[in-house]
C-alpha positions in Angstrom: -0.2 0.3 0.2 3.0 2.5 0.8 4.1 1.9 -3.2 0.9 3.1 -4.2 0.6 5.4 -1.6 4.6 7.8 -2.7 3.2 6.6 -5.8 0.0 8.7 -6.5 1.8 11.3 -4.3 4.7 12.3 -7.0 1.8 11.9 -9.9 -0.1 14.6 -7.8 3.0 16.3 -7.5 3.5 16.4 -11.1 0.3 17.5 -11.8 0.6 20.6 -9.6 3.8 21.5 -10.4 3.4 21.7 -14.2 -0.2 23.5 -13.1 1.8 25.5 -12.1 3.3 26.5 -15.5 6.8 25.2 -14.4 8.4 23.4 -17.6 7.5 19.2 -17.6 11.6 18.7 -18.5 12.0 19.6 -15.2 9.1 19.5 -13.1 9.6 15.1 -14.2 13.1 15.0 -13.6 12.5 17.0 -10.0 9.4 14.7 -9.1 11.6 11.4 -10.5 14.7 11.8 -8.2 12.6 11.6 -4.6 10.3 9.9 -5.5 12.9 7.1 -6.7 14.4 8.0 -3.2 11.4 6.9 -1.1 10.4 4.1 -3.1 13.8 2.6 -1.7 15.8 3.0 -5.1 19.9 3.5 -3.7 21.9 7.1 -4.7 23.7 4.8 -6.8 21.0 2.8 -8.6 18.6 6.1 -8.8 21.8 7.3 -10.6 21.9 4.5 -13.4 18.1 4.0 -13.5 18.0 8.0 -14.5 21.7 7.4 -17.7 18.9 4.4 -18.3 16.1 5.6 -19.3 17.3 9.1 -21.1 19.6 6.5 -23.1 16.4 4.1 -23.9 13.7 6.9 -24.8 16.6 8.7 -26.5 17.7 5.6 -28.7 14.3 4.6 -29.8 12.8 8.3 -30.7 15.8 11.2 -30.5 16.6 10.2 -34.7 12.6 9.6 -35.6 11.2 12.8 -33.8 14.1 14.9 -35.1 14.1 13.2 -39.4 10.2 13.5 -39.0 9.3 17.1 -38.0 12.6 18.1 -41.0 10.5 15.8 -43.2 7.2 17.7 -42.0 9.1 20.7 -42.2 10.7 20.6 -46.2 7.0 18.9 -47.5 5.8 22.1 -45.3 7.5 24.4 -47.1 7.9 22.9 -49.8 3.9 23.5 -50.2 3.4 19.5 -50.3 1.6 19.4 -47.2 -0.7 22.0 -49.1 -1.1 19.7 -51.7 -2.0 17.5 -50.0 -4.2 18.9 -47.9 -6.1 20.7 -50.5 -5.9 16.8 -53.0 -7.8 15.5 -49.1 -10.4 18.2 -49.0 -11.1 17.5 -52.4 -12.1 13.8 -52.4 -13.8 13.7 -48.7 -14.8 17.6 -48.5 -14.0 19.6 -45.4 -17.6 16.9 -43.4 -15.5 13.8 -44.0 -12.0 15.3 -43.0 -12.0 13.1 -40.1 -12.6 9.8 -41.8 -9.7 10.2 -44.3 -7.7 10.9 -41.5 -9.3 8.5 -40.0 -8.0 6.2 -43.0 -4.7 7.8 -43.0 -3.9 6.8 -39.6 -5.6 3.1 -39.8 -3.2 2.5 -43.0 0.2 4.7 -41.4 -0.5 2.5 -38.2 -0.4 -0.6 -39.3 3.5 -0.9 -40.3 5.1 2.3 -37.7 5.2 1.8 -34.2 3.3 4.9 -32.6 5.3 7.1 -31.9 6.7 6.8 -35.7 3.6 7.4 -37.0 2.5 10.6 -35.2 5.3 11.7 -36.0 5.0 11.4 -40.0 1.0 12.7 -39.3 2.0 15.9 -37.6 3.1 18.2 -40.1 -0.7 16.5 -42.1 -2.7 17.3 -39.3 -1.2 20.9 -38.5 -1.5 22.0 -42.7 -5.3 20.4 -42.2 -6.0 22.7 -38.9 -4.7 25.8 -41.0 -6.2 25.1 -44.0 -9.6 24.3 -42.8 -9.7 26.6 -40.3 -11.4 23.4 -38.3 -10.2 23.0 -34.1 -6.8 21.2 -33.7 -8.1 18.5 -32.5 -10.9 17.7 -33.9 -8.6 16.3 -36.6 -5.6 15.1 -34.2 -8.0 12.6 -32.1 -9.1 10.8 -35.2 -5.3 9.9 -36.1 -3.9 9.4 -33.4 -6.9 7.3 -32.5 -5.7 5.5 -35.0 -2.3 4.9 -34.8 -3.5 4.8 -31.0 -5.8 1.1 -31.6 -3.4 -0.8 -34.3 -0.3 -0.6 -32.1 -2.2 -1.8 -28.9 -4.4 -4.5 -31.3 -2.3 -5.9 -34.3 0.4 -7.7 -35.5 3.4 -7.0 -36.2 3.3 -4.2 -33.0 6.0 -5.9 -30.6 2.8 -6.0 -27.5 0.9 -8.4 -30.0 4.1 -10.4 -31.3 5.4 -10.9 -27.4 1.5 -11.9 -26.6 1.3 -14.2 -29.7 4.9 -16.2 -28.6 4.3 -16.0 -25.1 0.2 -17.5 -25.2 0.9 -19.8 -28.5 -1.4 -18.1 -30.1 -2.1 -18.2 -33.2 -0.9 -14.9 -35.4 -3.4 -14.4 -38.6 -6.4 -14.9 -36.3 -4.8 -12.4 -34.1 -4.9 -9.9 -36.6 -8.4 -11.1 -38.0 -9.6 -10.7 -34.3 -7.9 -7.4 -33.3 -9.4 -5.8 -37.3 -12.8 -6.2 -36.0 -11.9 -5.0 -31.9 -9.6 -2.0 -33.8 -13.0 -0.5 -36.0 -14.8 0.4 -33.4 -12.9 1.1 -30.8 -11.2 3.6 -33.4 -14.6 5.1 -34.9 -15.6 5.7 -31.5 -12.3 6.8 -30.5 -11.8 8.9 -33.2 -14.4 11.0 -35.2 -17.2 10.2 -32.4 -14.4 12.1 -30.0 -13.4 14.3 -32.2 -16.7 16.0 -32.6 -17.0 16.5 -28.8 -13.8 18.2 -27.9 -13.9 20.4 -30.8 -14.3 23.6 -27.6 -10.3 22.4 -26.7 -9.1 24.9 -29.6 -6.0 25.6 -28.2 -3.2 28.2 -30.0 -1.5 26.0 -32.7 2.3 25.6 -32.2 4.1 27.9 -34.5 5.1 24.3 -36.0 5.1 23.7 -39.4 4.8 26.8 -40.3 5.5 27.7 -43.6 7.5 30.4 -44.4 7.3 30.6 -48.2 4.1 32.0 -50.9 3.6 29.5 -52.8 2.8 30.2 -56.4 3.1 26.5 -57.7 2.9 23.5 -55.8 3.8 20.1 -56.0 2.4 17.8 -58.4 0.3 15.3 -56.4 2.1 11.9 -56.9 5.2 13.3 -55.7 3.7 15.2 -52.4 2.2 12.5 -51.6 5.1 9.4 -52.5 7.4 11.5 -50.2 5.6 11.7 -47.8 4.3 8.2 -47.8 7.2 6.7 -48.6 8.8 6.0 -44.7 5.4 4.1 -44.6 5.9 1.9 -48.1 10.1 0.8 -46.3 9.4 0.5 -43.2 6.1 -1.9 -44.8 7.9 -3.6 -47.4 10.0 -4.4 -44.9 8.0 -5.8 -42.2 6.8 -8.0 -45.5 10.2 -9.1 -46.6 11.0 -10.1 -42.6 7.4 -12.9 -42.7 7.3 -13.7 -46.0 11.1 -13.5 -47.9 13.9 -15.7 -46.6 17.2 -15.2 -45.9 18.9 -14.0 -48.7 20.9 -10.1 -49.0 18.2 -8.0 -50.4 15.8 -9.5 -47.3 18.4 -7.7 -45.4 18.7 -4.8 -47.5 15.0 -4.2 -46.8 14.9 -4.6 -43.5 18.2 -2.2 -43.5 15.5 0.5 -45.1 12.6 -0.7 -43.2 14.2 0.0 -39.8 11.9 3.4 -38.9 15.3 5.9 -38.5 16.5 4.6 -42.1 13.5 5.0 -43.7 12.7 9.0 -42.8 16.6 9.6 -43.7 16.0 8.4 -47.1 12.7 10.5 -46.9 14.3 13.3 -46.4 16.7 13.6 -48.6 14.5 12.5 -51.4 12.3 15.8 -50.1 15.8 18.5 -49.5 16.2 16.6 -53.4 12.5 16.3 -55.1 10.6 19.4 -53.2 13.5 21.7 -53.3 17.1 21.2 -55.5 14.6 20.4 -58.2 12.4 23.2 -57.8 15.8 25.7 -57.2 15.5 26.3 -53.8 19.1 26.9 -52.7 21.3 25.0 -49.9 20.9 27.8 -47.8 17.3 28.4 -47.6 17.1 24.2 -47.8 19.9 24.6 -44.1 17.3 27.0 -42.8 14.4 24.7 -43.5 16.0 22.3 -41.1 17.3 24.5 -38.5 13.7 25.9 -37.5 12.7 22.6 -37.9 16.0 21.2 -35.0 14.8 24.0 -33.1 11.6 24.0 -32.9 11.1 20.4 -32.0 14.6 20.5 -29.4 12.4 21.1 -26.2 9.4 18.4 -26.8 12.4 16.0 -27.3 14.5 17.0 -23.9 10.2 16.6 -21.8 9.8 13.1 -23.3 13.2 12.3 -22.3 11.9 13.4 -19.0 9.6 11.7 -19.4 11.5 8.2 -20.0 12.4 9.0 -16.8 10.2 8.9 -14.6 9.0 5.8 -16.8 12.4 4.4 -15.5 12.0 4.7 -12.1 8.8 3.2 -11.8 9.9 0.3 -13.7 13.5 -0.3 -12.2 11.4 0.1 -8.6 9.5 -3.2 -8.7 5.8 -1.6 -8.5 5.7 -4.2 -11.7 6.4 -7.4 -9.4 4.6 -5.6 -7.1 1.1 -5.4 -8.9 1.6 -9.2 -10.3 2.0 -10.3 -7.0 -1.1 -8.8 -6.4 -3.4 -8.8 -8.9 -2.6 -13.0 -8.5 -4.5 -13.4 -5.3 -7.6 -12.5 -7.4 -10.1 -14.6 -8.5 -12.6 -13.2 -11.9 -13.0 -14.1 -15.5 -9.9 -14.7 -16.9 -10.3 -12.3 -20.3 -11.4 -9.3 -17.8 -8.7 -10.5 -14.9 -5.7 -9.7 -18.0 -7.6 -6.1 -18.9 -7.3 -5.2 -15.4 -4.3 -6.9 -14.6 -2.4 -5.3 -17.9 -4.6 -1.8 -17.5 -3.1 -2.1 -13.9 0.3 -1.7 -15.1 -0.2 0.8 -17.5 -1.5 2.9 -14.9 1.1 2.5 -11.9 3.8 1.5 -14.7 3.7 3.8 -18.0 5.3 2.0 -20.3 2.2 -0.1 -22.7 5.6 -2.0 -23.8 6.9 -3.3 -19.8 2.9 -3.9 -18.9 2.7 -6.4 -21.5 6.2 -8.2 -20.7 4.4 -8.2 -16.7 1.1 -9.2 -17.5 1.8 -12.0 -20.3 3.3 -14.0 -16.9 0.9 -13.4 -14.8 -2.0 -14.0 -16.7 -0.5 -17.2 -19.3 -1.0 -20.2 -16.9 -4.2 -19.0 -17.4 -4.5 -19.7 -20.8 -3.9 -24.1 -20.2 -6.1 -24.0 -16.8 -9.5 -22.3 -18.0 -8.9 -23.0 -22.1 -9.4 -19.5 -22.5 -8.9 -18.5 -26.5 -5.1 -17.3 -26.8 -5.9 -14.7 -29.5 -8.4 -13.5 -27.1 -6.0 -12.8 -24.7 -3.0 -12.1 -26.5 -6.3 -9.3 -27.3 -7.5 -8.8 -23.5 -3.6 -7.5 -22.8 -3.5 -5.9 -25.7 -6.8 -3.8 -25.0 -5.6 -3.5 -21.1 -2.9 -1.6 -22.1 -3.0 1.8 -23.6 -5.7 2.6 -20.6 -5.5 5.6 -18.8 -2.3 6.9 -20.1 -1.1 10.0 -17.7 1.8 12.3 -16.8 3.7 8.6 -17.0 3.4 8.0 -20.1 6.4 9.5 -22.7 3.0 9.4 -25.1 1.2 11.4 -23.1 4.3 14.2 -22.8 4.6 14.5 -27.2 0.5 15.3 -27.4 0.1 17.6 -25.5 3.6 19.3 -26.4 2.2 18.3 -30.0 -1.0 19.5 -30.0 -0.2 23.1 -27.0 -2.5 21.0 -24.2 -2.9 22.3 -21.1 -2.5 19.9 -18.3 -7.1 19.7 -17.8 -7.1 19.2 -22.0 -4.4 15.9 -22.3 -6.2 14.5 -19.6 -9.7 15.4 -21.7 -8.9 14.4 -24.6 -5.4 11.9 -24.5 -6.3 10.0 -21.5 -9.8 10.5 -22.6 -8.7 8.6 -25.5 -7.2 5.5 -25.1 -9.2 4.5 -22.3 -12.1 4.3 -24.1 -10.1 2.6 -26.8 -9.2 0.7 -24.2 -12.8 0.4 -22.2 -13.9 -0.7 -26.2 -11.4 -3.1 -27.2 -13.3 -5.4 -23.6 -16.7 -4.7 -24.7 -14.9 -6.6 -28.2 -13.7 -9.4 -26.7 -16.1 -10.2 -24.5 -18.4 -10.5 -27.5 -15.6 -12.0 -29.6 -15.5 -14.9 -26.5 -19.5 -14.9 -26.7 -19.8 -15.5 -30.8 -16.7 -17.7 -30.7 -17.7 -19.2 -27.5 
């Protein structure tokens, strides 16, 4: 009980400091250090944890975020983002633009990790918001809901793949069931919630804003191809990993499909095709690059501090305590799997860590209860997105990019994630009845 009180106090302090306008970068570090000491970590262990939290977060995010920001800046300054926005509005109409973004987010989210997909699509959201004058969250929520839903339910994302292997589930059936669950989840948590959040309309940050007067826009094919080239490269690597035999071509595709490499190649392609070939001098291109990096630097630091906060919770053994507590409960296995994972997610922050820990806790229930391995995968996946808050780096990424207050982030991002989780649980239980 003491551990839960310490964590609750730390989360409350973090919310208070951020609400008082202290930079989240500083407040996350200020809170994480005494929290680690109060949870029983030695100063030496805590210093190592801070280093690990910084390293693990930056290793997975820093280059992806920076390169994604640069690509977005080139798309915006060259007029390609405006071209994409014009085409989407013309094809779907402003009334249906949420559905266009939902579909885009779903297609991008299948091959891409959440963070990479988010960074790639943020410039499009900003461009459409400026072009249409619609509230930013009206457009952002359907896009991000799609990315989050595919991340927690559908292979080849890490969580579902880990669980498929741990539970001995069938990958194909898991994918089919996951898509059946994802459709209602993304519709309700996307356009439905997005329309009800139109009143949350913070001033947009000066990110991806163009300083160029576009007299002639790039072509439609070039604009879409370059914007989606990271998705295409990563998608090819996923197909190669699953279908191709060992060999030079498979290795090359896997290398090119690494998110960092894919974004780097796409950024270089954007500079060449959208800038150099259209007569933009190297000095102007360098200014675009510097503006993109400077605009993203503070966000990278805040996300990194969030990684430190999360790592303190992981290394202090919170997951083991929750797992031990969960084993004492007696309830239907699918509900138990969801609830245990949801608790882990709320306390630890990392959905992947919550999934890995929950796999060990609920895995034995498959043999003892006869529960469907595929539905157990999806129950744990649904629990892994429940109640995202200040110990989740994605919470801060959403907050900082869309210039939200803490309250606005809770009533938008946290509500959206929790909605996906609850609808996912409902879908699992309905599927269980249907296949019983």
